[in-house]
C-alpha positions as CSV (number, residue, x, y, z in Angstrom):
1,X,63.8,-261.1,-179.3
2,X,61.6,-258.3,-181.0
3,X,58.6,-260.6,-180.9
4,X,59.1,-261.2,-177.2
5,X,59.5,-257.5,-176.4
6,X,56.3,-256.7,-178.5
7,X,54.5,-259.4,-176.5
8,X,55.6,-257.9,-173.3
9,X,54.6,-254.5,-174.2
10,X,51.2,-255.8,-175.4
11,X,50.7,-257.6,-172.0
12,X,51.7,-254.4,-170.1
13,X,49.2,-252.3,-172.1
14,X,46.4,-254.9,-171.3
15,X,47.2,-254.8,-167.7
16,X,47.4,-251.1,-167.6
17,X,44.1,-250.8,-169.5
18,X,42.4,-253.3,-167.3
19,X,43.5,-251.4,-164.3
20,X,42.5,-248.0,-165.6
21,X,39.1,-248.8,-167.2
22,X,36.4,-250.1,-165.2
23,X,32.7,-250.9,-166.3
24,X,30.5,-250.1,-163.5
25,X,27.0,-251.6,-163.6
26,X,23.8,-249.6,-162.8
27,X,23.5,-251.0,-159.2
28,X,27.2,-250.5,-158.5
29,X,29.5,-247.6,-157.6
30,X,33.3,-247.2,-157.4
31,X,34.7,-245.1,-154.5
32,X,38.0,-243.9,-155.8
33,X,40.9,-243.1,-153.5
34,X,43.7,-241.2,-155.2
35,X,46.9,-241.3,-153.4
36,X,44.9,-242.3,-150.2
37,X,42.4,-239.4,-150.5
38,X,38.7,-240.0,-151.5
39,X,37.8,-238.2,-154.7
40,X,34.1,-239.5,-154.5
41,X,32.1,-242.2,-156.1
42,X,32.2,-243.0,-159.9
43,X,29.7,-244.7,-162.1
44,X,27.7,-246.2,-163.6
45,X,29.3,-246.8,-167.1
46,X,32.9,-246.6,-168.0
47,X,35.2,-245.2,-165.4
48,X,38.7,-244.3,-166.2
49,X,41.4,-244.6,-163.4
50,X,45.1,-243.5,-163.2
51,X,47.0,-246.8,-162.8
52,X,48.9,-247.1,-159.5
53,X,47.7,-243.6,-158.4
54,X,43.9,-244.5,-158.1
55,X,42.6,-247.3,-155.9
56,X,38.8,-248.2,-156.4
57,X,36.6,-249.8,-153.9
58,X,33.4,-251.5,-155.1
59,X,30.1,-250.9,-153.5
60,X,26.7,-252.4,-154.2
61,X,23.5,-250.1,-154.1
62,X,21.0,-253.0,-154.1
63,X,19.0,-253.8,-151.0
64,X,20.6,-256.6,-149.1
65,X,19.7,-258.4,-146.0
66,X,21.5,-259.4,-142.9
67,X,20.4,-262.3,-140.9
68,X,20.7,-262.0,-137.1
69,X,21.1,-265.4,-135.4
70,X,18.9,-266.2,-132.4
71,X,19.5,-264.0,-129.4
72,X,18.3,-264.6,-125.9
73,X,16.6,-261.6,-124.4
74,X,14.9,-260.9,-121.1
75,X,11.6,-259.3,-121.2
76,X,10.4,-256.6,-118.8
77,X,8.7,-259.4,-116.6
78,X,11.9,-261.3,-116.4
79,X,11.0,-263.9,-119.0
80,X,13.8,-265.2,-121.2
81,X,13.0,-265.7,-124.9
82,X,15.0,-266.4,-128.0
83,X,14.5,-264.1,-131.0
84,X,16.0,-264.2,-134.5
85,X,15.3,-261.6,-137.1
86,X,16.3,-260.1,-140.4
87,X,17.6,-256.7,-141.3
88,X,17.1,-255.3,-144.8
89,X,19.4,-252.4,-145.8
90,X,20.8,-250.5,-148.8
91,X,23.7,-248.1,-149.4
92,X,22.5,-244.5,-149.7
93,X,26.0,-242.9,-149.7
94,X,28.8,-245.0,-151.2
95,X,31.6,-242.9,-150.0
96,X,30.4,-242.9,-146.3
97,X,29.7,-246.6,-146.4
98,X,33.4,-247.1,-147.3
99,X,34.9,-244.4,-145.1
100,X,32.9,-244.5,-142.1
101,X,32.5,-248.2,-141.3
102,X,35.0,-251.0,-142.1
103,X,32.6,-254.0,-141.8
104,X,29.1,-252.9,-142.1
105,X,27.6,-256.5,-141.7
106,X,29.6,-257.1,-138.4
107,X,28.9,-253.6,-137.1
108,X,25.2,-253.9,-137.9
109,X,24.9,-257.3,-136.2
110,X,26.5,-255.9,-133.0
111,X,24.2,-252.9,-132.9
112,X,21.2,-255.1,-133.8
113,X,21.8,-257.5,-130.9
114,X,22.3,-254.7,-128.2
115,X,19.3,-252.7,-129.6
116,X,17.2,-255.8,-129.6
117,X,18.0,-256.5,-126.0
118,X,17.2,-252.9,-125.1
119,X,13.9,-253.0,-126.8
120,X,12.8,-256.2,-125.5
121,X,13.7,-255.4,-121.9
122,X,11.2,-252.6,-121.8
123,X,8.3,-254.9,-123.0
124,X,6.3,-257.5,-121.2
125,X,6.2,-261.1,-122.5
126,X,2.7,-260.8,-123.7
127,X,3.3,-257.7,-125.6
128,X,6.4,-259.3,-127.2
129,X,4.3,-262.2,-128.4
130,X,1.3,-260.0,-129.7
131,X,3.0,-256.8,-130.8
132,X,5.6,-258.0,-133.2
133,X,5.0,-255.3,-135.8
134,X,5.5,-252.6,-133.1
135,X,8.8,-254.2,-132.2
136,X,9.9,-254.3,-135.8
137,X,9.2,-250.6,-136.2
138,X,11.0,-249.7,-133.0
139,X,14.1,-251.8,-134.0
140,X,14.2,-250.3,-137.5
141,X,14.0,-246.7,-136.2
142,X,16.7,-247.3,-133.6
143,X,19.0,-249.1,-136.1
144,X,18.4,-246.4,-138.8
145,X,19.6,-243.7,-136.3
146,X,22.8,-245.5,-135.9
147,X,23.4,-246.6,-139.6
148,X,22.5,-243.2,-141.0
149,X,26.0,-241.8,-140.3
150,X,27.5,-244.8,-142.3
151,X,25.5,-243.7,-145.3
152,X,23.3,-246.9,-145.0
153,X,19.5,-246.9,-144.7
154,X,17.8,-249.8,-142.8
155,X,14.6,-250.3,-144.7
156,X,12.9,-253.1,-142.9
157,X,13.4,-255.2,-139.9
158,X,11.5,-258.5,-139.7
159,X,11.4,-260.8,-136.6
160,X,11.3,-264.4,-137.9
161,X,10.7,-266.4,-134.8
162,X,10.0,-265.8,-131.0
163,X,10.7,-268.8,-128.9
164,X,9.6,-268.7,-125.2
165,X,10.8,-271.1,-122.6
166,X,9.1,-274.5,-122.5
167,X,7.1,-273.9,-119.1
168,X,5.7,-270.7,-120.6
169,X,4.8,-272.5,-123.8
170,X,3.0,-275.1,-121.7
171,X,1.3,-272.4,-119.7
172,X,0.2,-270.7,-123.1
173,X,-1.0,-274.0,-124.4
174,X,-3.1,-274.5,-121.3
175,X,-4.4,-270.9,-121.4
176,X,-5.4,-271.3,-125.1
177,X,-7.1,-274.7,-124.3
178,X,-9.0,-273.1,-121.5
179,X,-10.0,-270.2,-123.8
180,X,-11.2,-272.6,-126.5
181,X,-13.2,-274.6,-123.9
182,X,-14.7,-271.3,-122.6
183,X,-15.6,-270.2,-126.1
184,X,-17.1,-273.7,-126.8
185,X,-19.2,-273.4,-123.6
186,X,-20.4,-269.9,-124.5
187,X,-21.3,-271.1,-128.0
188,X,-23.2,-274.1,-126.6
189,X,-25.1,-272.1,-124.0
190,X,-25.9,-269.5,-126.6
191,X,-27.2,-272.4,-128.9
192,X,-29.4,-273.7,-126.1
193,X,-30.7,-270.3,-125.1
194,X,-31.6,-269.7,-128.8
195,X,-33.3,-273.2,-129.0
196,X,-35.3,-272.4,-125.7
197,X,-36.3,-269.0,-127.2
198,X,-37.4,-270.7,-130.4
199,X,-39.3,-273.4,-128.6
200,X,-41.0,-271.0,-126.2
201,X,-41.9,-268.7,-129.3
202,X,-43.4,-271.9,-131.0
203,X,-45.4,-272.7,-128.0
204,X,-46.7,-269.1,-127.7
205,X,-47.6,-269.1,-131.3
206,X,-49.4,-272.5,-130.9
207,X,-51.3,-271.3,-127.8
208,X,-52.3,-268.1,-129.8
209,X,-53.5,-270.1,-132.6
210,X,-55.3,-272.6,-130.4
211,X,-57.0,-269.7,-128.5
212,X,-57.9,-268.2,-131.8
213,X,-59.4,-271.4,-133.0
214,X,-61.4,-272.0,-129.8
215,X,-62.7,-268.4,-130.1
216,X,-63.7,-268.9,-133.6
217,X,-65.4,-272.2,-132.7
218,X,-67.3,-270.6,-130.0
219,X,-68.3,-267.8,-132.2
220,X,-69.5,-270.4,-134.9
221,X,-71.4,-272.4,-132.1
222,X,-73.0,-269.3,-130.8
223,X,-74.0,-268.1,-134.3
224,X,-75.4,-271.6,-135.1
225,X,-77.4,-271.7,-131.8
226,X,-78.7,-268.2,-132.5
227,X,-79.7,-269.2,-135.9
228,X,-81.5,-272.3,-134.6
229,X,-83.4,-270.3,-132.1
230,X,-84.3,-267.7,-134.7
231,X,-85.7,-270.5,-136.9
232,X,-87.7,-272.0,-133.8
233,X,-89.1,-268.6,-133.0
234,X,-90.1,-268.2,-136.7
235,X,-91.7,-271.5,-136.8
236,X,-93.5,-271.0,-133.5
237,X,-95.0,-267.7,-134.8
238,X,-96.8,-269.7,-137.6
239,X,-98.3,-272.3,-135.2
240,X,-101.9,-271.5,-134.2
241,X,-104.0,-272.7,-131.2
242,X,-105.6,-275.5,-133.2
243,X,-102.4,-277.0,-134.2
244,X,-101.2,-276.8,-130.6
245,X,-104.4,-278.5,-129.4
246,X,-103.8,-281.3,-131.9
247,X,-100.4,-281.8,-130.7
248,X,-101.5,-281.9,-127.1
249,X,-104.2,-284.5,-127.9
250,X,-101.6,-286.6,-129.7
251,X,-99.5,-286.4,-126.5
252,X,-102.4,-287.5,-124.4
253,X,-103.0,-290.3,-126.6
254,X,-99.4,-291.5,-126.1
255,X,-99.7,-290.9,-122.5
256,X,-102.8,-293.0,-122.2
257,X,-101.0,-296.0,-123.6
258,X,-98.6,-295.9,-120.6
259,X,-98.9,-297.5,-117.2
260,X,-98.9,-294.2,-115.3
261,X,-102.2,-293.3,-113.5
262,X,-101.3,-289.7,-112.7
263,X,-100.7,-286.9,-115.2
264,X,-99.7,-283.3,-114.9
265,X,-101.0,-280.9,-117.5
266,X,-99.8,-277.4,-118.0
267,X,-102.1,-274.5,-117.5
268,X,-101.9,-273.5,-121.1
269,X,-103.6,-276.9,-121.9
270,X,-106.7,-276.0,-119.8
271,X,-107.0,-272.6,-121.4
272,X,-107.0,-274.3,-124.7
273,X,-109.7,-276.7,-123.6
274,X,-112.0,-273.9,-122.7
275,X,-113.3,-273.4,-126.4
276,X,-114.0,-277.1,-126.6
277,X,-115.9,-277.0,-123.3
278,X,-118.0,-274.2,-124.7
279,X,-118.7,-276.1,-127.8
280,X,-119.6,-279.3,-125.9
281,X,-122.1,-277.2,-123.8
282,X,-123.7,-275.7,-126.8
283,X,-124.1,-279.2,-128.4
284,X,-125.8,-280.6,-125.1
285,X,-128.3,-277.6,-125.0
286,X,-129.2,-278.2,-128.7
287,X,-129.8,-281.9,-127.9
288,X,-131.9,-281.1,-124.9
289,X,-134.0,-278.6,-126.8
């Protein structure tokens, strides 16, 4: 019987110690209620409680997330879209998070959905699709204003997916296709323009080089012709009247072998014959004497 009593006492001591001694981790806090009145948060480390008198409520200080399921919202231009997002939050004041709100997850989800509809209702569809970061910032600010009194800080709001209606998706696909075709046409026309510019530039350079070549060739021909004339004039200066006369006689000899009966002589030839006529007359006089 004594052994049984001892065992019962040991069990009661263990139960009392387990109820009065708590080990609180670094990321946890205990909000202690003593006879129904909050006496603040305890931890981390060992926390001693008064059995039956103190009632602890555990809170987690780590950053947590809340998944908001897809919500149908109406944009400013009356386009229905489905949006789902995540809310990242952490407890800043353990006592307020226990005293001020019974179910933070449920309350946050309700606030998030109504806030989302209010924010999207003030934004056109194009801005909803293109300004996701701005919407995240506005949602975080508005949610944080509400959850601040609960001792909770909303750190981040991230929209995961925005799904517009099928007809709007089809219109967006056609718009993107038209935009891609427009860009392709612009790039193609720009390429053709650049090609035409390069061809014209090449033809211009070719014409310039050809004109330069023709000019250089004309200069070389003129220089050659001038050099030839200079040589002719230089040679003509060394030729005397006797040499010219011998050339004329040789020409007369060749003309005499031809069939022509009339000949035209230049006046220079007649002037060159005058010395010969004078010599012939002197010879005749000497023979007559």
